[in-house]
N, C-alpha and C positions, 0 to 999 in steps of 0.2 A: 468213782463218783456216779457213774451211770446207774449202778445198783441202788444207790441211795435215792435216786429220783423215781424209781419204779413204783407205780401205784399211786403216786401223789395226785396226778390228774384225775384218776378214777375216783379217789377219795374226795377231792374237792367238788367234782361234778355230782357225786352222790349226795353230798351235804346240800348243795345248791338246788339240785333237782327235787330233793325230798324223798327220793326212793332209788333203789338200785335199778329198777326196771326202767324208769325215765332216764336215768343217767346213761344206761346201756343204749337206749334209743338215740339220745343226743350224740353219743360217741360212736354210733354205728357198730356196737359190739353186742354180744349176747349178755343176758343178765348173769349168767354163770361166770363169764369171763370177768365181768366187773366185780362180782363177789369174790372170786379167787384172787384177783389182783389186790383187793383190799385186805383179804385174809392174810396174804403173804406180807403185806405192809405191816399189819398188826403183829405178826409173828416176828418180823425183823426188829420192830420197835420194842417188843415185849410188853405192849399194853393193849387194852381193848379200846377201840376208838368209837364203836357203836354199841348201843344197847338194843338188841334185836328181839322182837317177838314175832309171832306169826302174822300179826296185823300191822305192826308199825316198827319204825326204827328211830332212834334218837341218839344224839351225841353223848358220850360220857364226858366227865370233866376233863379227862386227858384229851379226848377228842376235840373238845371246844378249843383248848389251848393249842393243840397241834394244827387245827384248821386255820386259826388266825395267823399262825406263822407261815403256813403253806400258801395262803392267799397273798401275803406280802411277798413271799419268795417268787411266786409265779408272776406277780405284777412287775417285779424287778426284771425277770427274764423277758417278759413282754416288752417292757420299756426299753431294754437293751436292744431287742430285735427292731423295734420301732425306730430307735435312734440310728441304728445302722442303715435302715431303709430310708429314713428321712434325710440322711446325710448324702444320699445319691443326688446328683444334680439333675438327673432326668430319669424317666422310667426305663428300666433295663430288664432283660431276661425274656422268658417265653410267657405270653399271655394266651391261654386257651379259652375260647369263647364258643358257646353253643347258641345258635340262632335259628328261628323258623326259616324254612327254605325261601319262600318268595320275599317276605318282609326283610329277611336277612340279606338277600341278594340286592334288593333295590334300596334299602334304607340304612341298614347297619353296616354292611361291608364298606360302603364308601367313606363312612365316618372313621372306621378303624384303620382303613388303608391310609387315609390322611394322617392319622395319628402315627402310623408307622413311618411315613415319610418325614414327619416332624422329629421323631426320635429314632434314628438309625439303629441304636442298640437294643431296640425293642423288637422281639420276634412275635408276630401275631399268627395264631393258628385258629382258624374259624371252621366249625363244624355245622353244616346246613342240614338240619333234621327237625321234622315237626314233632317228634316224640319228646316227652319230658325226660331229660337225662338225670341220672343220680350224680349230682355235681361232686360230692365228696368221693364217692366210689370210683367215678371215672376221671377224677382229677381236673375238673374244669374250674377256672378262676372266676368266670362270669357267664351269665346266661341272659338272654333277652326273651321275655315271655309275654304273651298277649292274652288278655282276658283275666278272669277272677283267679286269684292265687289261693291255693289251700293253706291252712294254717301250718306253720312249720316252726320247730324250736331250733332248727339247725341252719336256717337260711335267713338272709336280710334282703329286703327289697327297697328300691327307690323308683318312684313313678317317673317315667320319661316323657309321657305325653298321651295323646288319645288318637285312636284310629276310628274315624267315622264310618259307620256301616250303613248299607242300603239293602233293600230288597228289590230285585230287578228280574227281568225276563226278556227273551227275544221277542221282537215284533211278531214273528210267526206263531209263537205260543199264545201271546195275548189276543191276536185275531181269532184264534180258534177257541180259547177258553175264557175270554173276557178279561177285563182289567179289574183287580181288586182295588176298591176305592178306600176301604178302611181295613184295620186289622181284623175286624169281625169276619171279613170275607176270606181270610187266608185258609181256614180249614177246608174250603171247597176246592182248593188248588193242589196241584202236584208240586212237591219240593225236591231240590237237589241239596243234600246235606253233607256236612263234614263229619266223619266218624273215624275212630281209631280203636282197635282192640275191642270191637263189638259195642262201643259206646258212641252215641251220636251226640255232637255238640248242639244244644238247643238254641233256637233263635230267641233273641230277647227284644221285646217291643213293649210299648205302652199304649193303653187305650186313651180315649179322649179325656178321661178324668185323671190321666197321669199315672195310672196303676201299672206296674211292671208285671209282665207274665210271658210265658212261652207258648206261642200259638201251636196248635196241633195240626200242622200241615201234613198232607198225605205224602210222606217221604218214600220215594220209589228208587232213587239212585243215591248211593252213599260212596264218597271218595275220601281218601286221607291226603288229598292234595288240592290246594286252592285253584291252581291253574286248570286241573281237570274239571273242577266244578264250574269254572268260568267257561271252559270249552263246551261243556254239556249244556249250560244255559244258552250260549250262542247258538247251539244246534237245536234249540227249541224244546228241550226235554222237561222244562219246568222253571219254577221260580228259584232264585238263588239268593242267599244272604252273603253279601260280599263287602270287602272294604272299598270305600269310595275311590281310593287311588288305583285300585285294580279294575274296577268297573268303568272308570272314566274314559279310558281310551276306546273301549268297545261302544260306549255311548256315543262318543264323537264319531265313530265310524258307522253309526246306525245299526250296530249289531245287538245292542241291549238298550232297554228302556227302564228308567227308574220307576218302580211302582210305589214304594214307600220310602221317604227320605228320613233324615235324622230327627224330624219332628216326632215320629213314631218308632223309629228303630234306634235302640240305645247303642252308644259307642262302646268300643272295647278299649280298656286301659292297657298301656304298654309299660312294662317294668324291666328294670335291670335287677337281676337276682344274683347274690353271691353267698358263699358259705360264711356263717357267722364265726368271727374271731375277735380277739382282743384288740387287734390293730389291722388296718387295711393297707396292703402293700401299695407303694407309689404307682406301679404299673396298672393295678386294678382301679385305683382312685382316678388316675388320669383318663382311663377308658370310660368310666361311669360319668365323669364330668363332661367329657366330649359328647357322649351319647345324649345326655340331658340337654346340652346346649344345641345340638344339631338335629335330633330326631324330629321335633315338631316342624322345623323348616323343611326337612326332606320329605315328609309326608305331604305337606302343603304344596311343595314344588311339583311332586308327582301328580297330585290332583289337578293342578293348574295346567301342567304341560300336556296332560292327556285329555283335556277337555276338547 
């Protein structure tokens, strides 16, 4: 039976993607691997499924008929898996989640730990890391990401909330360099930025007309850790672009002053991201729903508690 199923997923993906190359990208395989898999399927069936040229591919008449049956068969398999999963009275098994270090520690982990207490048969594994993981390759069920998401044919996202951002600095820095009163003053100041793998995350602000742009601040210090950026700002090394919830406690202690607030500094969107599939496991759905319900309140509580 297993031999009869080989190549079917690659065949269906190639039809729906429109090319072997895009099918390979979606399946995390090489184009050659997809092509060989479909060639073996054609050999086993004794028919040609695709009409290929150097510039295009199209289904043969046999290919059309076989595709329709394969889609129905895969739908039945998915429905069977979903029925088994839906029959569970509660989320069970291991849930692997990737989260940003600080946001994950303060906002995501409390929600997932509460979910674990609610469902004792659910095992939660959280990885705290600011780099973007390959969810399929590394076997993650779910990730929380902040900021603009790149286009992806293999991932699905759900917005969880908003992280308000501010530009701030230590009183010692402002007394020496002056206080920027508008976004036009930012290029004359020193900045502390977030960067990873040689790429600096740009600050996002709006001018008085509401136009969005990235100010050209004189970046002299770059870290790949938000807490290190905060510590450097407290030490007076420059302006920092920080989440309100992280900056708030330092503002309350007189260590940081807000220079530009959310009137001019755009927020960062918070997303739950997971691998695309025909059905969503109960454990993943439960975690996404819990995060969507709790994250906005967690962020607000942190901002208020640290004022």
